[in-house]
DRENBA-752058 format. One record per residue (C-alpha): x negated, y negated, z negated; residue in three letters; residue number from 1. Coordinates in nm, 4 decimals. Each point is the difference from the previous one (the first is absolute). Layout:
rec x: X; y: Y; z: Z; type: ALA; seq: NUM .
...
# end
This chain:
rec x: -0.0625; y: -4.4084; z: 6.3788; type: MET; seq: 1 .
rec x: -0.1513; y: -0.3351; z: -0.0574; type: SER; seq: 2 .
rec x: -0.3381; y: -0.0760; z: -0.1490; type: ASN; seq: 3 .
rec x: 0.1671; y: -0.1396; z: -0.3062; type: GLU; seq: 4 .
rec x: 0.1914; y: 0.3231; z: -0.0520; type: ASP; seq: 5 .
rec x: -0.3164; y: 0.2027; z: 0.0477; type: GLN; seq: 6 .
rec x: -0.1887; y: -0.2234; z: -0.2449; type: ASN; seq: 7 .
rec x: 0.2860; y: 0.0350; z: -0.2486; type: GLU; seq: 8 .
rec x: -0.0074; y: 0.3801; z: 0.0369; type: ILE; seq: 9 .
rec x: -0.3783; y: 0.0089; z: -0.0427; type: MET; seq: 10 .
rec x: 0.0223; y: -0.2262; z: -0.3031; type: LYS; seq: 11 .
rec x: 0.2703; y: 0.2200; z: -0.1506; type: THR; seq: 12 .
rec x: -0.2062; y: 0.3110; z: 0.0717; type: ALA; seq: 13 .
rec x: -0.3053; y: -0.1631; z: -0.1622; type: ALA; seq: 14 .
rec x: 0.2123; y: -0.0988; z: -0.2999; type: ASP; seq: 15 .
rec x: 0.1349; y: 0.3550; z: -0.0133; type: HIS; seq: 16 .
rec x: -0.3564; y: 0.1394; z: 0.0091; type: GLY; seq: 17 .
rec x: -0.1095; y: -0.2397; z: -0.2734; type: ALA; seq: 18 .
rec x: 0.3024; y: 0.0996; z: -0.2090; type: CYS; seq: 19 .
rec x: -0.0796; y: 0.3691; z: 0.0486; type: LYS; seq: 20 .
rec x: -0.3594; y: -0.0636; z: -0.1040; type: GLU; seq: 21 .
rec x: 0.1136; y: -0.2007; z: -0.3015; type: LYS; seq: 22 .
rec x: 0.2520; y: 0.2739; z: -0.0879; type: LEU; seq: 23 .
rec x: -0.2750; y: 0.2611; z: 0.0246; type: GLY; seq: 24 .
rec x: -0.2201; y: -0.2011; z: -0.2390; type: LYS; seq: 25 .
rec x: 0.2955; y: -0.0405; z: -0.2372; type: CYS; seq: 26 .
rec x: 0.0619; y: 0.3772; z: 0.0096; type: GLU; seq: 27 .
rec x: -0.3680; y: 0.0653; z: -0.0822; type: GLU; seq: 28 .
rec x: 0.0090; y: -0.2493; z: -0.2894; type: GLU; seq: 29 .
rec x: 0.3248; y: 0.1521; z: -0.1253; type: LYS; seq: 30 .
rec x: -0.1544; y: 0.3479; z: 0.0040; type: ALA; seq: 31 .
rec x: -0.3121; y: -0.1295; z: -0.1781; type: GLU; seq: 32 .
rec x: 0.2065; y: -0.1798; z: -0.2659; type: TYR; seq: 33 .
rec x: 0.2207; y: 0.3065; z: -0.0465; type: LEU; seq: 34 .
rec x: -0.3026; y: 0.2264; z: -0.0480; type: LYS; seq: 35 .
rec x: -0.1494; y: -0.2472; z: -0.2481; type: GLY; seq: 36 .
rec x: 0.3278; y: -0.0204; z: -0.1901; type: TRP; seq: 37 .
rec x: 0.0291; y: 0.3800; z: -0.0059; type: GLN; seq: 38 .
rec x: -0.3578; y: 0.0337; z: -0.1324; type: ARG; seq: 39 .
rec x: 0.0691; y: -0.2625; z: -0.2662; type: THR; seq: 40 .
rec x: 0.3232; y: 0.1740; z: -0.0982; type: LYS; seq: 41 .
rec x: -0.1806; y: 0.3372; z: -0.0267; type: ALA; seq: 42 .
rec x: -0.2787; y: -0.1623; z: -0.2041; type: ASP; seq: 43 .
rec x: 0.2585; y: -0.1516; z: -0.2337; type: PHE; seq: 44 .
rec x: 0.1799; y: 0.3335; z: -0.0426; type: ILE; seq: 45 .
rec x: -0.3335; y: 0.1676; z: -0.0817; type: ASN; seq: 46 .
rec x: -0.0822; y: -0.2819; z: -0.2413; type: TYR; seq: 47 .
rec x: 0.3324; y: 0.0489; z: -0.1770; type: LYS; seq: 48 .
rec x: -0.0640; y: 0.3747; z: -0.0283; type: LYS; seq: 49 .
rec x: -0.3499; y: -0.0634; z: -0.1376; type: ASP; seq: 50 .
rec x: 0.1347; y: -0.2512; z: -0.2518; type: GLU; seq: 51 .
rec x: 0.2712; y: 0.2405; z: -0.1172; type: VAL; seq: 52 .
rec x: -0.2665; y: 0.2685; z: -0.0469; type: ALA; seq: 53 .
rec x: -0.2285; y: -0.2446; z: -0.1825; type: ARG; seq: 54 .
rec x: 0.2809; y: -0.1144; z: -0.2282; type: LEU; seq: 55 .
rec x: 0.0840; y: 0.3648; z: -0.0648; type: GLY; seq: 56 .
rec x: -0.3603; y: 0.0580; z: -0.1082; type: GLU; seq: 57 .
rec x: 0.0141; y: -0.3061; z: -0.2250; type: ILE; seq: 58 .
rec x: 0.3230; y: 0.1234; z: -0.1556; type: ALA; seq: 59 .
rec x: -0.1411; y: 0.3490; z: -0.0413; type: ARG; seq: 60 .
rec x: -0.3361; y: -0.0953; z: -0.1485; type: TYR; seq: 61 .
rec x: 0.0758; y: -0.3484; z: -0.1335; type: GLY; seq: 62 .
rec x: 0.0322; y: 0.1240; z: -0.3556; type: SER; seq: 63 .
rec x: -0.3253; y: 0.1992; z: 0.0144; type: GLU; seq: 64 .
rec x: -0.1824; y: -0.2179; z: -0.2554; type: ASP; seq: 65 .
rec x: 0.2906; y: 0.0170; z: -0.2451; type: LEU; seq: 66 .
rec x: 0.0229; y: 0.3773; z: 0.0398; type: ILE; seq: 67 .
rec x: -0.3768; y: 0.0344; z: -0.0602; type: LYS; seq: 68 .
rec x: 0.0410; y: -0.1980; z: -0.3223; type: ASP; seq: 69 .
rec x: 0.2938; y: 0.2190; z: -0.1028; type: LEU; seq: 70 .
rec x: -0.2074; y: 0.3135; z: 0.0641; type: ILE; seq: 71 .
rec x: -0.2469; y: -0.1306; z: -0.2587; type: THR; seq: 72 .
rec x: 0.2892; y: -0.0562; z: -0.2416; type: VAL; seq: 73 .
rec x: 0.1210; y: 0.3547; z: 0.0694; type: LEU; seq: 74 .
rec x: -0.3505; y: 0.1365; z: -0.0723; type: ASP; seq: 75 .
rec x: -0.0111; y: -0.1896; z: -0.3287; type: ASN; seq: 76 .
rec x: 0.3498; y: 0.1221; z: -0.0826; type: PHE; seq: 77 .
rec x: -0.1232; y: 0.3571; z: 0.0501; type: ASP; seq: 78 .
rec x: -0.3000; y: -0.0659; z: -0.2256; type: LEU; seq: 79 .
rec x: 0.2350; y: -0.1347; z: -0.2666; type: GLY; seq: 80 .
rec x: 0.2279; y: 0.3023; z: 0.0341; type: LEU; seq: 81 .
rec x: -0.2929; y: 0.2393; z: -0.0454; type: ARG; seq: 82 .
rec x: -0.1065; y: -0.1861; z: -0.3137; type: ALA; seq: 83 .
rec x: 0.3566; y: 0.0140; z: -0.1345; type: LEU; seq: 84 .
rec x: 0.0238; y: 0.3732; z: 0.0792; type: GLU; seq: 85 .
rec x: -0.3173; y: 0.0650; z: -0.2014; type: LYS; seq: 86 .
rec x: 0.1539; y: -0.1827; z: -0.2969; type: ALA; seq: 87 .
rec x: 0.3217; y: 0.2026; z: 0.0132; type: GLY; seq: 88 .
rec x: 0.3271; y: 0.0341; z: 0.1884; type: PRO; seq: 89 .
rec x: 0.0872; y: -0.2826; z: 0.2394; type: VAL; seq: 90 .
rec x: 0.3498; y: -0.1369; z: 0.0449; type: GLU; seq: 91 .
rec x: 0.1740; y: 0.1116; z: 0.3175; type: LYS; seq: 92 .
rec x: 0.0719; y: -0.3647; z: 0.0879; type: GLY; seq: 93 .
rec x: -0.3697; y: -0.0703; z: 0.0529; type: ILE; seq: 94 .
rec x: -0.0163; y: 0.2750; z: 0.2649; type: TYR; seq: 95 .
rec x: 0.3166; y: -0.1377; z: 0.1585; type: MET; seq: 96 .
rec x: -0.1556; y: -0.3473; z: 0.0300; type: ILE; seq: 97 .
rec x: -0.3062; y: 0.1475; z: 0.1683; type: ARG; seq: 98 .
rec x: 0.2175; y: 0.2003; z: 0.2402; type: ALA; seq: 99 .
rec x: 0.2004; y: -0.3129; z: 0.0787; type: GLN; seq: 100 .
rec x: -0.3148; y: -0.1957; z: 0.0881; type: ILE; seq: 101 .
rec x: -0.1148; y: 0.2860; z: 0.2212; type: GLU; seq: 102 .
rec x: 0.3409; y: 0.0189; z: 0.1737; type: ASP; seq: 103 .
rec x: -0.0029; y: -0.3740; z: 0.0736; type: ILE; seq: 104 .
rec x: -0.3451; y: 0.0290; z: 0.1559; type: LEU; seq: 105 .
rec x: 0.1035; y: 0.3083; z: 0.1996; type: ARG; seq: 106 .
rec x: 0.2966; y: -0.1908; z: 0.1459; type: LYS; seq: 107 .
rec x: -0.2462; y: -0.2603; z: 0.1238; type: ARG; seq: 108 .
rec x: -0.2073; y: 0.2595; z: 0.1860; type: GLY; seq: 109 .
rec x: -0.2531; y: 0.1034; z: -0.2642; type: LEU; seq: 110 .
rec x: -0.0808; y: 0.3666; z: -0.0351; type: GLU; seq: 111 .
rec x: -0.2550; y: 0.1815; z: -0.2080; type: ARG; seq: 112 .
rec x: -0.2630; y: 0.1879; z: 0.1999; type: ILE; seq: 113 .
rec x: 0.0334; y: 0.3671; z: -0.0926; type: PRO; seq: 114 .
rec x: -0.3296; y: 0.1465; z: -0.1232; type: ILE; seq: 115 .
rec x: -0.0375; y: 0.3590; z: -0.1181; type: SER; seq: 116 .
rec x: -0.2833; y: 0.1599; z: -0.1920; type: VAL; seq: 117 .
rec x: -0.1869; y: 0.2364; z: 0.2297; type: GLY; seq: 118 .
rec x: 0.0830; y: -0.1748; z: 0.3255; type: GLU; seq: 119 .
rec x: -0.2809; y: -0.1242; z: 0.2229; type: LYS; seq: 120 .
rec x: -0.1114; y: -0.3584; z: -0.0615; type: PHE; seq: 121 .
rec x: 0.1362; y: -0.2351; z: 0.2697; type: ASP; seq: 122 .
rec x: -0.1747; y: -0.3394; z: 0.0099; type: PRO; seq: 123 .
rec x: 0.2939; y: -0.1466; z: 0.1961; type: ALA; seq: 124 .
rec x: 0.2285; y: 0.0196; z: -0.3056; type: VAL; seq: 125 .
rec x: -0.2311; y: 0.0407; z: -0.2967; type: SER; seq: 126 .
rec x: -0.3208; y: -0.1354; z: -0.1447; type: GLU; seq: 127 .
rec x: -0.2489; y: 0.2220; z: -0.1812; type: ALA; seq: 128 .
rec x: -0.1102; y: -0.1767; z: -0.3175; type: ILE; seq: 129 .
rec x: -0.1585; y: 0.2963; z: -0.1751; type: ALA; seq: 130 .
rec x: -0.1475; y: 0.3407; z: 0.0695; type: GLU; seq: 131 .
rec x: 0.0144; y: 0.2988; z: -0.2259; type: GLY; seq: 132 .
rec x: -0.0884; y: 0.3659; z: -0.0315; type: GLU; seq: 133 .
rec x: 0.2811; y: 0.2305; z: 0.0985; type: SER; seq: 134 .
rec x: 0.0818; y: 0.3466; z: 0.1216; type: GLU; seq: 135 .
rec x: 0.1709; y: -0.1646; z: 0.2968; type: LEU; seq: 136 .
rec x: -0.1718; y: -0.0478; z: 0.3356; type: ASP; seq: 137 .
rec x: -0.2159; y: -0.3081; z: 0.0444; type: ALA; seq: 138 .
rec x: 0.2103; y: -0.2991; z: 0.1030; type: GLY; seq: 139 .
rec x: 0.3154; y: 0.1255; z: -0.1686; type: SER; seq: 140 .
rec x: 0.1932; y: -0.2262; z: -0.2323; type: ILE; seq: 141 .
rec x: -0.0431; y: 0.0925; z: -0.3682; type: ILE; seq: 142 .
rec x: 0.2095; y: -0.2766; z: -0.1543; type: GLU; seq: 143 .
rec x: 0.2025; y: -0.3060; z: 0.0962; type: GLU; seq: 144 .
rec x: -0.1325; y: -0.2877; z: -0.2098; type: ILE; seq: 145 .
rec x: 0.2325; y: -0.2713; z: 0.1310; type: GLU; seq: 146 .
rec x: 0.2920; y: 0.0444; z: 0.2409; type: PRO; seq: 147 .
rec x: -0.0096; y: -0.1478; z: 0.3476; type: GLY; seq: 148 .
rec x: 0.2839; y: -0.1860; z: 0.1670; type: TYR; seq: 149 .
rec x: 0.1163; y: -0.0617; z: 0.3555; type: ARG; seq: 150 .
rec x: 0.2289; y: -0.2834; z: 0.1116; type: LEU; seq: 151 .
rec x: 0.1866; y: 0.1444; z: 0.2974; type: TYR; seq: 152 .
rec x: -0.2943; y: 0.1138; z: 0.2164; type: ASP; seq: 153 .
rec x: -0.2706; y: -0.2180; z: -0.1576; type: LYS; seq: 154 .
rec x: -0.2244; y: 0.1207; z: -0.2828; type: ILE; seq: 155 .
rec x: 0.0226; y: -0.2589; z: -0.2803; type: LEU; seq: 156 .
rec x: -0.2264; y: 0.1852; z: -0.2336; type: ARG; seq: 157 .
rec x: -0.1717; y: 0.3329; z: 0.0599; type: PRO; seq: 158 .
rec x: 0.0322; y: 0.2670; z: -0.2664; type: ALA; seq: 159 .
rec x: -0.3089; y: 0.0097; z: -0.2187; type: ARG; seq: 160 .
rec x: -0.1120; y: 0.3563; z: -0.0522; type: VAL; seq: 161 .
rec x: -0.2712; y: 0.2193; z: -0.1454; type: LYS; seq: 162 .
rec x: -0.1530; y: 0.2324; z: 0.2588; type: VAL; seq: 163 .
rec x: -0.1689; y: 0.3396; z: -0.0454; type: ALA; seq: 164 .
rec x: -0.3731; y: 0.0239; z: 0.0599; type: LYS; seq: 165 .
rec x: 0.0490; y: 0.3642; z: 0.0761; type: GLY; seq: 166 .
rec x: -0.1110; y: 0.3203; z: -0.1639; type: LYS; seq: 167 .
rec x: -0.3501; y: -0.0018; z: -0.1401; type: ASP; seq: 168 .
rec x: -0.1798; y: 0.2822; z: 0.1820; type: THR; seq: 169 .
rec x: -0.3454; y: -0.0515; z: -0.1469; type: THR; seq: 170 .
rec x: -0.1263; y: 0.2387; z: -0.2691; type: ASN; seq: 171 .
rec x: -0.1038; y: -0.1662; z: -0.3222; type: LYS; seq: 172 .
# end
């Protein structure tokens, strides 16, 4: 073999080594770019999930202010009904209108917080606005003054209640 042939072989081998090195760098870059793309894709999927959840919350609670205002209207409607009942019999249609308003609000996630006389006062769902003497144990609910409402799982307005002081055990 001549020197030229040997030089050509060595040059080809050097070129082959350089190509292998370049190919190795390209493989590393490809793997790095692929990992970056996969992370970005996962971040985007998580972002989409978070946005769907956020939009769901907006849709669920977006009408909260309107519903709070309608609760006030419902309270005033009840006050008007009580005044009408004191004056005499009330037309059935008036009760039907009230029930219709309540049904519309219920369809939008509003529910009245159930409060019973005698049950233990729970500050998570009710607010004590008065205390009174009672035969019930201290901290028991004597009377519901104003109903409380929950929108799905969020308390819009706690029930306002009168709570028992407890039995007076002192001798007078």
